[in-house]
N, C-alpha and C positions, 0 to 999 in steps of 0.2 A: 803823832799826825803829819802827814805833810803839807809845807810850806805852798802856802798859793803862789804862782808863777804871774807877774804882768805878764798880758796876751802880746804886747810889743816884744817883750823878751824871749817869749815862745815862739812868735813866729821868726825872731832871728835866729833863735837856736834849730829851728826845725828847715830853714834856710841853710845854715852853716852843714846841718846833717845832709842835707838834698846834694848839696854840692860835693861832697865826698865820695857821693855814689858811681863807680863806673857803670857806664851805661853800654850795651852789648850794642856795634856797628850792625847796619843792616843785614851786612852777610851772616853775622854769626848768627842772628836771629830768626833769620831763613834755614839757616843749618839744621840748628835747633831745631823747629820746628818742624822740617822734613823727616829729623830724626825720630821725633816722638810720634809723627804719623807712622812712620815705618816701622813702630816697634807695637802701637798699637795696632797693627795689622795682623803681625807677626805672633802678639799674642792672641787675639783672637783667633787665628788659623791653628793656633797649638790647642786652644781649649776644647775648637770646634773636637778637631779629632780625636783629643782624650776622650770628648764626650760621646762621640761614635764609636768610641773604643770601649770604652766603660760598657753603652747601654747593648752594644752586640755583646758582650762577656755577661752581664747581666741576664739577659734574655736566651742566651747559649745554655748559661748554670741552673736557668729556671725549666728551660725546655719549653718553651715559648717560640725558637727562631727554628720552628719546622719546616 
């Protein structure tokens, strides 16, 4: 069974751990955000094209694309 920690000790430990975090700069955060949006757009375009291609292929295969 785990021992209980004093709430003040816990808060001190949390504060110590948070001080170890390396926060990104504003520029790094903006660049990362832009890259996430760019990759989301690229992925959506890719999957849209694949969906249209597969749909066309299935229609052609089943003879529905006359």
